[in-house]
C-alpha positions as CSV (number, residue, x, y, z in Angstrom):
1,M,-8.3,49.6,14.8
2,K,-11.4,47.1,15.4
3,P,-12.8,45.3,12.4
4,S,-16.1,47.0,12.3
5,T,-13.8,50.3,12.1
6,K,-11.5,49.4,9.2
7,A,-14.7,48.3,7.2
8,I,-15.2,51.6,7.2
9,R,-12.0,53.4,6.7
10,I,-10.0,51.3,4.7
11,Q,-10.4,52.9,1.2
12,T,-8.3,53.0,-2.1
13,D,-5.8,55.5,-1.8
14,R,-7.2,59.3,-2.9
15,T,-7.3,60.7,-6.3
16,N,-6.4,64.0,-7.4
17,E,-9.6,65.2,-7.5
18,M,-10.0,64.7,-3.2
19,E,-12.8,62.8,-2.7
20,H,-14.1,61.5,0.2
21,S,-16.2,58.7,-0.9
22,T,-13.8,55.8,-3.1
23,P,-14.8,56.2,-6.6
24,L,-15.8,53.6,-9.0
25,F,-13.2,52.3,-10.9
26,L,-15.3,51.3,-13.8
27,T,-12.7,49.5,-16.1
28,S,-11.8,46.7,-18.1
29,S,-8.0,47.8,-18.8
30,F,-5.3,50.1,-17.4
31,C,-2.9,52.0,-19.2
32,F,1.2,52.3,-18.8
33,D,3.4,54.8,-19.1
34,N,6.2,52.8,-21.3
35,A,7.1,49.8,-22.7
36,E,8.7,48.2,-20.0
37,D,6.4,48.9,-17.0
38,M,4.1,46.8,-19.2
39,R,6.6,44.1,-19.7
40,A,7.2,43.8,-15.5
41,A,3.1,43.9,-15.1
42,F,2.8,41.2,-16.8
43,A,6.0,39.6,-15.4
44,D,4.1,39.9,-12.0
45,E,7.3,41.9,-10.8
46,T,5.2,44.2,-10.0
47,D,1.3,45.1,-8.4
48,D,0.2,47.4,-11.4
49,N,-2.7,46.8,-12.3
50,I,-3.4,44.8,-15.8
51,Y,-7.2,44.1,-16.2
52,S,-9.9,43.8,-14.8
53,R,-10.1,40.4,-14.8
54,F,-6.7,39.8,-12.8
55,S,-7.6,42.6,-10.4
56,N,-9.0,46.4,-9.7
57,P,-8.6,49.1,-7.3
58,S,-12.7,48.5,-6.7
59,V,-12.3,45.0,-5.9
60,Q,-9.1,44.9,-4.0
61,E,-10.8,47.4,-1.3
62,F,-13.7,45.1,-1.1
63,I,-11.2,42.2,-0.7
64,D,-8.9,44.6,2.0
65,K,-12.4,44.9,3.9
66,M,-13.4,41.4,4.5
67,V,-9.5,40.3,5.0
68,A,-9.5,42.7,7.8
69,L,-12.7,41.8,9.0
70,E,-12.0,37.9,9.2
71,G,-8.8,38.3,10.2
72,A,-6.9,36.6,7.3
73,E,-4.0,37.6,5.5
74,A,-5.2,37.7,1.7
75,G,-8.4,36.8,0.2
76,Y,-10.0,36.9,-3.6
77,A,-13.4,38.3,-4.7
78,T,-15.7,36.2,-7.4
79,A,-18.5,37.0,-9.2
80,S,-21.0,34.8,-7.0
81,G,-20.4,32.7,-4.0
82,M,-21.1,29.5,-5.9
83,S,-17.9,30.9,-7.7
84,A,-16.4,31.2,-4.3
85,V,-16.9,27.5,-3.4
86,F,-15.7,26.5,-6.7
87,G,-12.9,27.7,-7.4
88,S,-11.4,27.0,-3.7
89,F,-12.4,23.5,-4.7
90,M,-10.9,23.5,-8.3
91,A,-7.4,25.7,-7.3
92,L,-6.5,23.2,-4.2
93,L,-7.9,19.7,-5.1
94,K,-6.7,17.5,-7.7
95,Q,-7.2,14.0,-9.6
96,G,-7.0,11.3,-6.4
97,D,-7.6,13.7,-3.8
98,H,-10.4,13.6,-1.3
99,L,-13.2,16.3,0.1
100,L,-14.7,15.8,3.6
101,S,-17.9,18.0,3.5
102,C,-20.8,17.6,6.1
103,N,-23.8,16.6,4.8
104,A,-25.6,19.8,5.5
105,I,-24.9,22.2,2.7
106,F,-26.7,24.7,0.6
107,G,-28.2,22.3,-2.9
108,S,-25.9,23.7,-5.3
109,T,-22.5,23.5,-3.5
110,H,-23.8,19.7,-2.8
111,T,-24.3,19.7,-7.2
112,V,-21.5,20.8,-7.9
113,I,-19.7,18.3,-5.3
114,S,-21.5,15.2,-5.9
115,K,-21.8,15.6,-9.8
116,F,-19.2,17.9,-11.4
117,L,-16.1,17.1,-8.8
118,P,-16.2,13.5,-9.9
119,K,-15.5,14.2,-13.0
120,Y,-12.4,15.3,-12.2
121,G,-11.4,12.8,-10.6
122,I,-12.1,14.3,-7.3
123,N,-13.4,11.6,-4.8
124,Y,-15.7,12.9,-2.0
125,S,-17.6,11.6,1.3
126,Y,-20.4,13.3,4.0
127,I,-20.2,13.0,7.6
128,P,-23.3,14.1,9.4
129,A,-23.2,17.5,11.2
130,T,-23.8,16.2,14.0
131,A,-20.9,13.9,13.8
132,T,-18.6,13.3,17.2
133,Q,-14.7,14.2,17.3
134,E,-14.2,10.2,16.6
135,E,-16.3,10.0,13.8
136,W,-14.8,12.9,12.1
137,E,-11.3,11.6,12.6
138,A,-12.8,8.0,11.4
139,A,-14.0,9.6,7.9
140,I,-10.5,11.1,7.6
141,Q,-8.9,9.1,4.4
142,P,-5.2,9.1,4.0
143,N,-5.9,11.3,0.5
144,T,-8.5,13.7,2.3
145,K,-6.9,17.1,1.1
146,M,-9.6,18.9,2.5
147,V,-12.6,19.9,4.8
148,Y,-15.5,21.8,4.0
149,I,-18.0,23.2,5.8
150,E,-21.3,25.5,6.9
151,T,-21.9,26.8,10.3
152,P,-24.4,27.6,11.0
153,T,-25.8,25.0,8.4
154,N,-28.6,26.0,5.8
155,P,-31.5,25.3,5.9
156,G,-31.1,23.7,9.3
157,L,-29.1,25.7,12.0
158,E,-26.9,23.1,12.5
159,V,-23.8,24.4,14.4
160,L,-20.5,22.7,13.6
161,D,-18.0,22.7,16.5
162,L,-15.0,25.1,14.6
163,A,-12.3,24.3,17.2
164,M,-13.0,20.8,17.1
165,I,-12.5,20.3,13.5
166,G,-9.7,23.1,12.9
167,M,-7.9,20.6,15.4
168,L,-8.7,17.4,13.5
169,C,-7.6,19.5,10.4
170,K,-4.3,20.7,11.9
171,K,-3.0,17.3,12.9
172,H,-3.5,15.7,9.9
173,N,-2.6,18.4,7.2
174,I,-6.1,18.8,5.9
175,I,-7.1,22.3,4.5
176,F,-10.1,23.7,6.6
177,N,-12.5,25.6,4.5
178,V,-15.6,27.0,5.8
179,D,-18.4,28.6,4.6
180,N,-19.2,31.8,6.7
181,C,-22.1,33.3,4.9
182,F,-24.9,32.6,7.8
183,A,-23.0,34.6,10.5
184,T,-21.0,36.8,8.9
185,P,-17.4,38.1,10.4
186,V,-19.6,40.2,13.0
187,S,-20.8,37.0,14.7
188,Q,-18.1,34.8,14.0
189,R,-14.2,34.7,12.4
190,P,-13.7,31.0,11.8
191,I,-9.7,31.5,11.4
192,D,-9.9,32.1,15.2
193,F,-10.7,28.7,15.2
194,G,-8.2,27.4,12.9
195,A,-9.8,27.9,9.5
196,D,-7.2,28.2,6.7
197,L,-9.9,29.3,3.9
198,V,-13.2,30.9,4.9
199,I,-16.2,31.8,1.8
200,H,-19.2,34.0,2.0
201,S,-22.0,34.5,-0.9
202,A,-21.3,38.4,-0.5
203,T,-24.9,38.2,-2.4
204,K,-26.2,37.6,1.2
205,W,-25.7,40.2,4.4
206,L,-22.5,41.1,3.1
207,D,-24.9,43.1,0.6
208,G,-27.5,43.3,2.8
209,Q,-30.2,44.9,0.0
210,G,-30.5,42.3,-2.2
211,R,-28.9,44.3,-5.0
212,V,-25.8,42.6,-6.8
213,L,-24.1,38.8,-6.7
214,G,-21.1,38.5,-5.1
215,G,-18.4,35.9,-3.8
216,V,-15.1,36.2,-2.0
217,I,-12.9,33.9,-0.2
218,V,-10.0,34.8,2.3
219,G,-7.5,32.5,4.4
220,K,-3.8,32.0,4.0
221,A,-2.2,33.9,1.8
222,S,-0.4,30.9,0.2
223,L,-4.3,29.3,-0.5
224,I,-5.3,32.5,-1.8
225,K,-2.3,32.7,-4.5
226,D,-3.3,29.2,-6.1
227,I,-6.9,30.4,-6.1
228,Y,-5.9,33.7,-7.7
229,L,-3.7,32.1,-10.5
230,F,-6.7,29.6,-11.4
231,C,-9.7,32.4,-10.9
232,R,-7.4,34.6,-13.1
233,S,-7.5,32.3,-16.1
234,T,-11.3,30.9,-15.6
235,G,-12.4,34.2,-15.4
236,P,-15.2,34.5,-12.3
237,A,-13.8,37.9,-12.0
238,L,-16.4,40.2,-9.5
239,S,-17.2,43.3,-11.8
240,P,-16.1,46.5,-10.5
241,F,-19.3,47.7,-9.8
242,N,-20.9,45.0,-7.8
243,A,-17.3,45.1,-5.3
244,W,-17.7,48.8,-5.1
245,V,-21.4,48.0,-3.8
246,L,-20.3,45.8,-1.5
247,S,-17.9,47.5,0.0
248,K,-20.1,50.2,0.6
249,S,-22.6,47.8,2.4
250,L,-19.7,46.3,4.7
251,E,-19.5,50.1,6.4
252,T,-22.8,49.3,7.7
253,L,-22.9,45.6,8.2
254,D,-21.7,45.6,12.1
255,V,-24.9,48.0,13.3
256,R,-27.0,46.1,10.2
257,M,-26.1,42.6,11.9
258,E,-27.1,43.7,15.3
259,R,-30.4,44.4,14.4
260,H,-31.0,41.7,12.6
261,A,-29.9,39.1,15.3
262,G,-31.9,41.2,17.7
263,N,-34.9,40.5,15.6
264,A,-34.3,37.1,15.4
265,L,-33.6,36.5,18.8
266,Y,-37.3,38.3,19.7
267,L,-39.1,36.5,16.9
268,S,-37.7,32.9,18.4
269,E,-38.3,33.7,22.0
270,Q,-41.8,34.5,20.7
271,L,-42.6,31.6,18.8
272,Q,-40.9,28.5,20.4
273,N,-44.0,27.5,21.8
274,H,-46.5,27.8,19.2
275,S,-48.7,24.9,18.7
276,A,-48.4,25.3,15.0
277,F,-44.6,24.0,15.2
278,A,-43.3,20.8,15.7
279,S,-39.9,22.5,16.4
280,L,-38.0,25.8,16.0
281,R,-34.3,26.2,15.6
282,Y,-32.0,29.5,16.2
283,P,-28.8,29.0,17.6
284,F,-28.9,31.6,20.6
285,L,-32.0,29.6,21.8
286,P,-31.2,26.9,25.3
287,S,-33.3,24.6,23.3
288,H,-31.4,24.5,20.1
289,P,-29.1,21.6,20.4
290,H,-25.8,22.7,19.6
291,H,-27.0,25.8,21.8
292,N,-22.8,25.7,23.9
293,I,-21.3,25.7,20.8
294,A,-23.1,28.6,19.4
295,R,-22.3,30.3,22.6
296,Q,-18.7,29.7,22.3
297,Q,-18.1,30.6,18.8
298,M,-20.2,32.9,17.8
299,K,-21.3,36.7,19.3
300,N,-25.0,36.3,18.3
301,G,-27.2,34.2,16.6
302,G,-27.3,35.8,13.2
303,G,-30.4,36.7,11.2
304,I,-31.6,33.4,10.3
305,L,-34.4,31.2,12.2
306,C,-36.3,28.2,10.7
307,F,-39.2,26.3,11.7
308,E,-40.7,23.3,11.0
309,L,-45.1,23.2,10.8
310,K,-46.7,20.0,12.1
311,G,-49.2,19.8,8.8
312,G,-45.7,19.1,6.6
313,L,-46.3,20.3,3.1
314,E,-49.2,21.8,2.9
315,A,-48.8,23.4,5.6
316,G,-46.0,25.1,4.5
317,R,-47.6,26.2,1.5
318,Q,-50.6,27.5,3.0
319,F,-48.2,29.6,5.5
320,L,-46.4,31.1,2.5
321,N,-49.3,32.1,0.5
322,N,-50.7,33.5,4.1
323,L,-47.8,36.0,4.5
324,K,-48.7,39.9,3.5
325,M,-45.3,41.6,4.4
326,L,-42.6,38.9,4.4
327,S,-41.0,38.5,1.0
328,L,-41.3,35.2,-1.1
329,I,-37.9,34.4,-2.8
330,A,-35.1,32.0,-2.3
331,S,-32.4,34.0,-1.5
332,L,-31.9,35.9,1.8
333,G,-29.8,38.6,4.3
334,D,-31.6,41.2,3.0
335,T,-32.9,44.3,4.9
336,R,-36.5,42.7,4.7
337,S,-37.7,40.0,5.7
338,I,-37.7,36.3,3.8
339,A,-39.9,33.3,3.9
340,S,-38.5,30.8,2.0
341,H,-39.7,26.8,1.7
342,P,-36.3,24.8,1.0
343,A,-37.1,21.2,-0.2
344,S,-39.4,22.6,-2.9
345,T,-36.6,25.6,-3.8
346,T,-32.9,25.8,-2.2
347,H,-32.8,22.1,-1.7
348,A,-34.9,20.3,-4.3
349,K,-32.6,19.0,-6.2
350,L,-31.9,16.5,-3.4
351,T,-33.4,13.1,-3.5
352,E,-36.1,13.0,-0.5
353,E,-33.7,11.0,1.0
354,E,-31.0,13.3,1.0
355,R,-33.3,16.2,2.3
356,Q,-34.1,13.9,5.3
357,A,-30.8,13.0,6.1
358,V,-30.2,16.8,6.8
359,G,-32.9,17.7,8.1
360,I,-35.2,19.6,5.3
361,T,-38.8,18.3,6.3
362,P,-41.5,19.0,3.8
363,G,-43.0,21.6,6.3
364,L,-39.9,23.1,7.1
365,I,-39.7,27.1,6.5
366,R,-36.5,28.8,6.7
367,I,-36.9,33.3,8.1
368,S,-34.4,35.4,7.0
369,V,-35.1,38.4,9.7
370,G,-35.2,41.7,8.0
371,L,-34.4,45.1,9.8
372,E,-38.4,46.2,10.3
373,D,-39.7,46.6,13.0
374,K,-39.9,43.1,15.0
375,D,-43.5,43.1,16.4
376,D,-43.9,43.7,12.7
377,I,-42.5,40.9,11.5
378,L,-44.2,39.0,14.3
379,S,-47.6,40.0,13.7
380,D,-47.3,38.8,10.1
381,I,-45.7,35.5,10.8
382,L,-48.6,35.0,14.0
383,Q,-51.5,35.8,11.6
384,A,-50.0,33.8,8.5
385,L,-50.0,31.1,11.2
386,G,-53.8,31.7,11.1
């Protein structure tokens, strides 16, 4: 079966009630028939469920679907995207290790890397998302244990060369950890290009309707085992209800992303020469600086576009205030189109120098393109531009 079919057809074993839609296993704990079965489960001699912090059928169904979509060996689901990021770091890195990350990353991920990892003796360094192969290899240190990237990046939409970085990580025996949130497995499968781990904030496109929080990590079984053991003890478990919602959402991910990406490409083509913009970026526009790489590793350009208004901060503020239909929230990946101002929201904790280094200018606007009629979205943006 194709991955999109697996996302629909993978289900928890049918119960005696003969349900067609997967039931919700909303329970904290699970029963045993006898003391020996309970002992064996706690000794990890069986895969029996014990406690929903460890495992749960609703959560496992969501994991199994994501493993199929990403072409991974195993996975673990967490309470949020950031707990997936943090879990992947803390389970696999130790005191004295070095993390090499692209500099264009989500604001909260930057905080974890720069503020919290050093407290545990884990060193880090950043490399520009635009770095060449030679620059990437030169940045690898003898104690580099993991390379972490986003592609496309948040919010500047730089596209990093997965195959090139994957080759370097394999050459130097480094864990290659990729945040695939913006693209989703419908558009891009980093494991096909050498990634060892793939992370998602399931809160975004995977849910697609802004209802629940969730995160997921998939990849090599040996690495996922260490992540599972760390997270099982520290507790960032995905709730069964959220997992059930997310699992149902994956059944429509393929068709939703086709519409999101189609709308985003249409908007980009219509808006790219607008006089109010200093620049506009979308991976599948020929004008994108990494257009060729995007075409090589992505099936579509995703549902995000960004542009820089010539008037800077004041122009950005005026644009947001003029919008009538688009929502003003800091998240993304919803059925409804969303506009945000990264410099004052998602990346506000970065210094001005750090924002400038990753292209977050005062006038940068990020649009998460929804499922509304493309011309209605376009009309609202045009009227907001005045």
